[in-house]
N, C-alpha and C positions, 0 to 999 in steps of 0.2 A: 505493500501499499505505499501510494507516495504519500509527502508530505501535506499537499493540498485537499488529498483525499483523505487523509488522517484527519486533519482539521474538520472537515465538513462532519465527520462522525462525531466527531468530538462533540461540536456545535449543537449535532441532533439531540445526542443525550444530553446536554445540557437545557434546551428546550425541552426535553420530552422531561427530565425532574421538575423543572421548573412548572408544565402544565399539571404534573401528576401532585404535586404539593399544594397548588393551587386548586385543583379540583377536589383533594380529602379537603382543604381548610373550608371550601364553599358545604362542602357537602356535611361536614360537622357542624358548621353555624346553622344550617336547617334544622339539625336533626337536636340542637342543643331545645328546640321548644317543642322537643314529641313529647308527648305523657302517656302514661299509660293505655289509655283507650286508643291513642293513635297507634300506639306498637301493637295492638292488637287486629289493629284494620287490616282489609289483604291491599298486598299490594297487588301493583299491576303485572307482577309476573303469576300465572294459574298455581293456586295451593301453595302460595307464600303470602304469608303476614309480611306486615313492615320490620317484625321483627326476626324473621327467620332472613329478609335482606341484609339488613343492619350488622346482624349476625355474620353473616356470608361474606358482606364486605370487612368484616374485621379480620376474619379466619384467613381470605385471601393478601388481604396487606401481610399477616403472618406468613403465609405460604412467601411473598417476595423476600422479606426478610429470612427468613428460613434458606432462602437460595442464595440468597446474595451472601450471608455468613459462612455458608457450605463454601462460595466461591472465594471468599475471602481467604480460605483454610485451605484452599485447593480439593476439596470434596464437590463430587454432583450428587444432592440430597434429595429424596422425593419433595414433590411441591404441598404434601398435604401427607400427614402419618395415617397409613393404612386405604391411601390412594384414593377411587373415586368413593367409596364407601364408608370412609374414614370421615373425609369430607361431610359427605351429605349426613354422616349422624351427629358430628358437630354442629352442622344447622340445627340440626332437630334438636339436638339440645339446648341448644342456647336461645333457641327462638322466644322460648313461653316467660323470657326475664322481665323484669320491670325496666322503664322506658330511661330508669336513669342506669340500670346497669349496662341497659345496651348502647349506652351512649358513651360511658365512662369507656367499656373494652373496646369502641371505635377507637377512642383519643388512646387510649394506652396502646393497641395498635398499631395506631400512626407512629407514636412516640419510636415503636420498636423498630420500624421501617426507617423512622429518620435516623435512629442511630446506626443502622448497617448500613445508609448510604454515607452517611460519611465517614463512615469506618473502609469504605472502600479505597485500593489506591488504583490509583489512572491504570494501572497495569495488570488488575482483575478485572476490569468489563469485558474485556472478551473471552473470558474462560465461562465453558460450557455450564450448561444449568439443566434440568429436566423439569418437564409438563407433566404435570397428571396423567396426559394419554403415551406419556413415554417419548415424546419428542426432546433433542436435544437442541438448546438455540444459548447463543451469547448470554451476560447477565445484562449488558446493553441492552436489551431487546426487555427486560422486566419493567422497567420503568411507565417504558408506550406501551403496554401493556396492560398494565396497572393504571395507567391515565383511564384509557380507552373504557376499563371495568367499571372506574370510579363515576366519569360519565353516565356511561349508558344506565348505571344500576340509579343513578340519582335522577333521572325520568323514572324509573321502573318504581321509586317507592312511593309516586300519588300525590308530592307533597307540593307540589307547585312548579317545579322544574322540568320544561318542555326542552325539546331538541332544539326550537327558536334559542333557547336559552346556551345553547355549546358554543363556548368559545371560538371565531372563526379558526384560530391557529389549532384548537384541534380537531376541526373538521376538516381543514387543509392537511393536517399531518395523517389523518388515519384514514383518508378518501382510499389511496390504496390498496391499503391495506383488508378496508370493506369490500373493496370491489373483487379480491384476489379469494377472499371468502367464499362469494359468490360461487367460485371454480373457474367461469366464464366470463366473456363480457356479453350479456344479455342485451336483446333490441330493445327497443322502445326507453332507452338509457337519452339518446342524444337531446341537449334543452332542458334536461331534468335538473333542478337545482342541487348543488352538491349535499346540501345538508340533509335534502328528503333521501337522496340514492343512502346515503350513510346510516339514515333511523329506519328504512326500508330492509336497509339489508341485515342488520339486526333485527326484524321483527319489529322494529318501534312505531312504526308509519303504514298506511293504507301503501299498495303498490301503485308507483308509477305507469302509466303508459299503457295499462293493461297488464302488467304482470302479476306474476300468482303470488299470494300472499305466503311470505316467509314466518315460519318461526322463529322465534325469540331463540339466542343460540344459549 
């Protein structure tokens, strides 16, 4: 990699980290107003309450911190203890807590992730990490993934945050990955506003141009 290419990659990482931190601060601020009734209310994800979703956001933050900590030690660790089943069990176990417990848990998870990021040396961001599906990806991809996770699930909480509220920087950054997630370029996207494509591709908006409804990821 040339010095210019390295500089571009490093700049992208810094933007991803900034976006991740801003998204986490925004969802934490919104959830600080959550009460126990709101925590029991259904989220926009079928079968999940707001409590399920807040718990998922906390455990996902821990999964990023866990993999960064592992990368810093030169280890490749599992994203979630017990894999996908362990992930689901942790979410179910935590969903019924009080609003205060849910919000405090998320804040603590954010703090652990901040500490893990701060401990990363410049030479560690290229180290491999493993996702819950077994794929290997460099540590530098994790902040972008966490940014996406928080922005999309902030909408799913159903507490007044919508795709129209997504920062332009997020939409620009994630659009190529949203298209890649679809698997191939579909007809009917010409002229569609990028924000709508991102929301549709993750199952959070009506399909543009007569395209099929997509299930939430």
